[in-house]
N, C-alpha and C positions, 0 to 999 in steps of 0.2 A: 528342224525348227518345229515348234509347236503351233497348233492352230489357235486362232482367236477364241478365247473362252476356256482354254485348257487350264487346269489347276496350277500348272507350272508357271504360267505367265502372270497369274494373280498372286501377289505377295501377301502373306498374312501379316497381322499386326506384330506377331512375334518376330518374324523375319525382318520387318521394317525397324523394330526396336533394336535388333542386333546391328542393323546397318546404320541407323541414326540414333545412337544412345543418348544424345542431348535433347531430343525432342520429347514433348509431352504426349500423352495418350491421344488427346484431342488433335494435336498437330499430325500425329501419325495417321489417324483416321482420315483427316483431310487429304493427306498425301496419298493414302491408299485409294480413296475415292477419286482423286484427280488422276491417278494412274489408270484406274478402270475406265474413266471417261476417255482418256487419251487412247487406250486400247480400242475402245469402241469406235473411235473415229480414225484409228490407224496412226496415231502420233507415237513416236518412240518414247522410251522410259527416261532417257537422259536429258530431256528438256528441262530447263530451269523453271522453277515455279513462277507463275505470272504475278504481276503486281497486285492483283486482287487477292490472291492467296496470301501473299506476304502481308498485305494490309490487314486481312482477316485474322491472321495469326497474331500480328502485333496488337490488333484491337482486343483480342482475347486476353493477351498478356496485360494490357492496360486496364481492362475491366477487372481482372483479378487483383491487380495492384490497388485499384481504386477501392475495391471491397475491403482490402486489408487496411488501407488508410482510413476508411469510414469506420471500421471497427475500432481502430485505435482512437479516433476522434470521439466516438461514442463513449469509450471507456474513460477517456480524459474528462469529458463533460460530466460523467457520473461522479468521478472522484472530486471534481470541482464543486458539484452540488452538495456532495457529502461534507466537504470542508466548509462550505457556506453555512450549512445547517449546524455543524459543530461550533462554528464561530458564534452563530446566533444563540445557541444554548449557553455558551460560556459568557456572553455579554449579559444574558438574562440572569444567570447565576451571580455574576459580579454586581449587577444592579441590586439584587436582593441583599447581598452582603453589605453594600454601601448603606442601604436603608436600615439594616440591622445595626450598623456601627454608628449611625447618626446620634443615637441616644448617649454615646460616650462623651459627646461634647456638652451634654447637659450639666448645669452647675451642681445639681444634687449628686450626680454621679461623681463629679470631681471631688466633692466634699467627702463622699463615702470612700473613695480611693485613698484620700489623705488620711482619713480616720483609720482605715485598715492598715496603712503603713505605720501609723503611730502605735496601734495595738500590737502589731508584729514586733516592733522595736521594744515595747514594754515586756512582752512575753519573753523575748530573748534576754533582756536584762534580768528578769525574775529567774530564769533558768540559770544564768551565771551566778546570781546571788545564792540560789539554792545549792549550787555546787560548792561555793565557798563555805556556806554554813555546814554542809555535810562534812567537808574536810575539817573544819574547826571542831565539830562534835567528835569526829574520829580521833583527832589529836588529843582532845581532853580525855577521851576514854583511855587512850594509850598512856597518858601521863598518870591518870588515876591508877591504872594497873601497875605501873612502875613504882608508884608511891606505896603500893601494898593494899590498896582498897579492894 
């Protein structure tokens, strides 16, 4: 048997990690420190951890989870603020467009639009007449050539 304080009675973190693969580094440190305290007062290694240790470990886990949730909440709040800002920008742009489109209802504008439609119709009719006249001229030239002129 080894004496109290020998290196063989004190387990390293590496040995503890092999023995308890599911525990975190912090939990292993607490376990190691608890073992050393038990050795100092002569308690055996196989004692179950006391309630304070278990609660401390659970508290550390809960703190970690709380930090994760707080980070997720902060990220969601930032995204929400970005969306609110984008909505405000779109509303402002829409209001400017509405102001620009109000003049469309003006009577002068309506008259100009109607006049523009009439002019487009007239241009289309003139183009059609021009095509008919060009075809008629071509036909007369062909007839004149056939007649020997």
